[in-house]
N, C-alpha and C positions, 0 to 999 in steps of 0.2 A: 504493500500500500504506500502511496506517496506520503512522505512525512509532512509535506507542506502542500495541502490540497490546492490544485490549480484553480479550484472554484471557490476559494475562501471568500465568503461575503456575498456570493451570488444569490439572488432571490430566485425562488422557485419559478419555473416556467408555467406552472399551472395557474388556473384562475386568472387569466389574462384580462378578461373583460367582465365587468359587473353590469347588472341591469341599470344601475344609476349612471355609470359612466356612459353606457350606450344611449340612454335617454337624453342625457345632457348633450352629448355630441350630435345626435341626430336632430334634436330640437334646435340646437344652435345652427344647424345647417338648413333648418326650415323643412325638415323631411319627416318629422315625427311629432306633429303638433298634438295638443291635448285632446282634440276631437278627431275622429276618423272622418273620411269623406262620406257624405250622406247624399245619395241621389234623391231627387234631381237638382240639388242646390248648387251644382257646379256645371261647368260647360261640357263635361264628358257625358256620353250617352251610355246608359246601363239598361240591360234587358229587365223586363218585369220579373222574370224568374230569379234573376240575381238579386234584385232589390228586395223581393219578398223574403228571401232567406237571410240576406245580409243585414237588413235593418233591425230586426229584433236583437240580434247579437250585438250590433253596433250600439244600440241603446244601452244595453247592460254594460258594455266595456266603457262607454263614455260616461256613465253615471258615476258621481262621486260615491266611492265606497261600493260600487257595483260588484256583484259576486261573479267575478270573471270566470272562475272555475266551472260555474254552472252552465256556461255556453261553450265550453271547450269541445264538447261532443259534437257541436255543429260545425266545427272548423272543416272537417273533410267534405261536408256537403257544400259549404261556401266555396271551397277551392274547386270542387267539381263543377259548380255553377258558373264559375268565372271563365268566360270564353274569350273576351276581348282583352287587349293590353290594359285598358283602363280598369276593367273589372279585376284582373289579376293583381294590378298594383294596389287597388283598394283592399282586396282580400289580404294581401301581404301586409299592408299597413295596419289593418285591424288586428291580425294575429301578432304582429310585432308589438303593438301597444298593449295588447293583452299580456304578452310575455314580459314587457317591462313592468307592468303593474303587479303581476304575479311573481316576478323574478324567476321566470321559467325560461331557462336557456334554450330548451327544445323549441318552444314557440318563437322565441326571438330569432333563432336561426331560420326556422321555416318562413317566418314573415319576411326576413331580409332576402332569402333566396327567391321567394315569389316575386318580390319587387324587382330584383335584378332580372329575373326571367321575363318579366313583362316588357323590358326594354324602355320603361318610362322613368327610370332613375336618371337624374340630370348627369350629363357626362362628367362634370367636375366632381361628382359625388360617388361615382362608380368605384373608385379606389377605396374610399372610406367604407362603403358597404361591404366590399370584399374583405377588407381588413377585419371587420366585425365577424363576418361569416367564418373566416379562417380562424380567428381567435376562439369563437364558440366551438367550432369543430375540433380544434386542438384540445380545449378543455374537456370535450367529450371523448377524447382519445381516438378520434376519427382522423388519423394523421394524413392519409392520402388525400382526403377531401380538404383538410386544412391546407395542405401544401398547394393544391390546385387553386384555392381561393386566394391564398396569400401571394401566389405568383401573379394572379390577375390584379391584386391590389398594387403590387410593385409595377406591373406593366401600365397601370393607369395612374402612375405618378403619386401614389400614396407614400408619404415620407415621414409622418409623425411618429410612427412606431418602428421598432427594429424588425422590419419585415424580413431582411436577409437572415438575421440571427434566428428568427422563429422558423423560417423555412428549413434551415439547417437542423433545428431542433426536432422537426417532424421526422427527419431521417434517424436521428439519434434515438428518439423515443420508440421508433419501430425496431430498434436493434440493428439498423443499417448504418453503422458508424462510417464505413467506407463511402457510402453515398453522400452522407452529410459532409464529410471531409472534402470530397471531390467538389461538391457544390460550393462550400464556403471558400475553398482555395481559388476557384474561378472568380468569385466575387472579390476576394482580396486582391488578386492580381489585376483585375479590371479597375478597382478603386485606386490602387497604388499607381497604375499606369496613367490614370486621369489626374493624378496629383492630389487625390483625396486622402483623408485620414482613415487609417484602418483601426477600427475599434479594438482595443485590447481584448474585450470580452469575447469577440468572435474567435480569436486565436486561442484564448484560454479554454473555451468550451470545446473546441476541436481537439486540443491537446488532451483534455480530460477524457473525451470520448474515445480517442485512439488508445490511450493508456488503459482504460477500462476494458477495451476489446483486445488488448495485447497485440495491437497492430504496430509493429516496430517501425516499418518504413513510414507509415502515416504519422506516427508519433514524432519521428525525427523531422518530417516535413513541417509539422505544426510547431515543433520546438524551434526550428530555424526561422519560421515566420515570426514567432514570438520575439526572438532576440534581434531579428532584423528590424522590425517595426517598433519594438519597445525594448531596447537593450538595457534594461535595468539589471542591477545585481540580483534582485529577487527573481527576475525572469531567467537569468542565467542559472540560478539555483534550480528553478523548476525544470528547465530544459535539460540540464546535465543529469539531474537526478532521474528523470524519465529514461534517458539514454542508458544510464548506469543500471537502472532497474530492469529494463526490458532487453537490453542488448546481450547477445550471446558472444562475448568477445574472448579471444585467447588472451593469456596474461599480458603479452607485450602490447597488444592493441588497447587493452584495458588500462595499462600503465599510461599510455598517451592520453587517454580520456581523463585519468586522474591528474595528469599534468595540467590539462586545461582547467580542471576543477580547482586546482591549486592556484593557477594564474588568475582565475576569476573570483577567488575567495569564496568558493562554494563547497569546500570540504567542511562538513558540519557534524560528522559522526565519528566515533571511535573506530567503527568497523571500516570506514573509508580510509582513514589514516593507516590502519593495519594492512589493508589490502594494497595500498600504495607501496608501503614498505616491503611487503612480501613480493609484489610483482617487480619492483625495482631490484630487489635482492641486495641486502647489505654487503654481501661478499663481492658484488660486481660494481654497483653504483654507490659506493660507500659514502661519498661526499654528499650526494643528493639525498640519500637516506638519512644522513645525520641532520641535514637541514630540516627535512620533513619531520623527523622525530622531535626536534626542538620545537617546531611549530605546534605539534600535537600536544606536547607537554605544556607549552605556554597557553594553549587554548583550553586546557583542562581535560582533554580527551584521553591523555595518557598521563600516568603519574610518575614523577621522578622517584627512582628507587624501587618500583615494583619489578617483579621478575622479568616481565617481557621487556620493559624499557632497559633494564640493566643488561639483559642478554644482547639486545641490539646495540647498545652503547659499546659493549665489549668488542663485538664483531667489527663495527665501523672504525673503532679506535685503532685496531690492528691493520686496517686496510687503507685508510684515508691518505696517509703520506705516500704509501707505495703506489697507489693509483695515480696520484699526481706525478710522481717521479717516472712512472712507466709510460705516461701518455706520449712523450716525444718519440720513444722507440716504436710505439704502435703506429704513429703517423708515418714514420719512415718505412716501416714494413708495408703499410698499406700502399704507399706510393710506388714501391717496387714490386708489389704483388701482381700476378697475372690476372687475377679476378677481383671482384669487389667485396668479397667476404671480409677481408681484413679491414677494408675501409669502413664497412658498416660497424665493426667492432670498435674501431678507433673513434668513429663518430659518436657512438653511444657513450664512450668514456668521456670525450670532450663535452658532450651535452650535459652529462651529469656533473661536470666541473664548471658549468655555466660559461664555457668557452664556446659561445654559439657561432662565432665566425669560423673557428676551426672546425666545429661540427658540420657547418654548412659545406665546407670544402670536402670533408670526408664523405658525407652522404652523397654529394654530387659525383664524387669519384666512384662510389659504390654503384650508382645508377649507370654511369658511363661505362665502367668495366664489365658490369653484369656478373652473374654468378651468385649474387646475393638476392635476398628477398626484395624484389623491386618495390612492392607496395609499402613495405616497412621503410625502405630507404627514401622513397618519395615523400611519405608522410612526415618523416623526421627532418628531411631537407626543408620542407615547407615550414615545419615548426621552428626550426633553427632560424629561418629567415624572418618569421614573425617575431621571434624573441629579440631580434636585432632592430625591429621597427621597419623591416622591409615588407610591409603588409601586402602591397599589390603583388609583389613577386611571390610571396608566400601563398597567397590565395590562388594564384595561377598554378603554382606547383601542386598544391593540395587538390586542385580540381582534376588533376590527371590520375588520381588514385582510384582504382577500381577494386572490386571484390569485397571480401569481408571487412576490410579496413576503410571502405568508402564512408561509412557513417561517421567514424571518428574524424576522418579528413574533412568532411563537410562541416562539422561543428567547428573545427579549427579554422577553416576558411571563412566561416561566418564571423568568428571572433576577429579575424584579420580585417574583414570588411568593416566591422564596427569601429575599428581603430583608425580608419581613414587612410 
């Protein structure tokens, strides 16, 4: 489970529209007045059959304190009698007002849908009507119908509610996280391309949906969008914790993820520090492990003097000076080697010594000569470039990484882009 919920503080998507909110909105638009249309007091023409069945129900619905529930059984007959566009609109208006008075969402939705179907809703109000229909359908867990109505609301320029977010939510509530993520990603890309602001909540919700569904690729996509458009330290924490939780990384790829967590100050748990130390291996990257161990103790995640800390301290104390002294000979061997394996080893030692320029040279040599793990060499080449502030070059290098390491490389490349 995520230790820091990506949805912290989010209000429930349920109960989006109330009878009061709808009555206020529609009355303000001049579309749901206190009295229903009463033939023949208007310019519209109504059939005698419709008037005969409509009028008694309208009298009850219009009456102050009228027993609306007593005429609900007549609604099907009123709808059946409505043959013209005006009659359908009047029938829908009657049922809508009854629904508002009785706070009955089913009647509200039916009334709105009848009015829309009549074609008599003013063009500038079609979006508003569809928003309410979609919201009511959502509350009723009729997600496919909600999505269809909300899409019509968006197409008709309704902009007061979070239409896109609610459309995505219809997918999530159906258990179709992939569908919701694909939808909101298209919206985000379109919004960003047009120079608009991407609401953080869209991305947070998509990240949570991907995480809950164990969709690693989609979760990484959402994580990258989150720190691309809202690159706060808190969001880096969310993004990297999701990757660390869902990713099936080998120890060396996981080490590079931990290095990014360290760089972004998002190591927050004892277990993360221990994993970092174990993956780096105090016998191989002693200087880096010593620094990480000190940070863990300072942060209170490890205690000075406990058995684990003492054991690691002893190992790195024996290795640190030797690793530094050995580095020049490793570089010389790498330069004279026929393949890139020695260069990769030398690069790892130099990186652990914070000699990022030297590490860059060795990793580049490893890629050039071949014979080493190309994805690892490319990832760490890009990382070494980023650590020197060569962010554009680092991002370009990291973009070349394919295979199981691509996720870690993408996260590093996104960090590079965020640094300018």
